[in-house]
C-alpha positions, 0 to 999 in steps of 0.5 A, spaced: 503 312 208 499 315 202 496 321 200 490 322 195 485 327 192 478 326 189 474 331 185 467 332 186 461 331 181 457 337 179 451 335 183 455 332 189 460 337 192 465 334 196 468 338 201 474 334 203 478 333 196 485 331 199 487 326 204 492 322 207 492 316 210 496 310 213 494 302 212 495 299 218 496 291 218 495 286 223 501 282 222 500 277 227 493 276 224 495 275 217 500 270 219 495 266 223 491 266 217 496 265 212 498 259 217 491 256 216 492 256 208 491 249 205 494 247 198 489 247 192 489 240 190 491 238 183 485 236 179 488 234 172 495 232 171 496 233 163 503 229 163 503 222 160 507 216 162 513 219 160 512 225 164 511 229 158 506 235 158 500 234 154 496 240 156 496 244 149 494 238 146 488 237 150 486 244 149 487 243 142 483 237 142 477 240 146 477 246 141 477 242 135 471 238 139 467 244 141 468 247 133 465 240 131 460 240 135 458 247 133 458 245 126 453 239 127 448 243 131 448 248 126 447 243 121 442 240 125 438 246 126 439 248 118 435 242 117 430 243 122 429 250 119 428 247 112 423 242 114 419 246 118 414 250 114 413 255 120 421 256 120 422 257 113 423 264 113 429 263 117 433 260 111 437 265 109 444 263 112 451 265 111 456 260 114 463 260 114 468 256 118 469 261 123 463 266 122 455 264 123 450 270 121 443 269 120 439 274 116 431 274 116 428 275 109 
């Protein structure tokens, strides 16, 4: 059993602001549904041959690879902008290790 109350908006009046209710659960149906559950298969195992968990190392390696890829994409795009006369108005660019911003002159 639970109770609650709601408030109305200025343009939407609610007559019934206080209520009480009961959640009725069909335990037999829930049990049937739960019985049909299947275990989610393990897709990736981060343990090495010595059963040492290497997940954090893999996450760090992926992070470093993505960071390196982004730096390469930025360098390639800067080169493309520098070599294309129609894009040279985009040359003013601030780049740091973790912050990229482009400013149109």
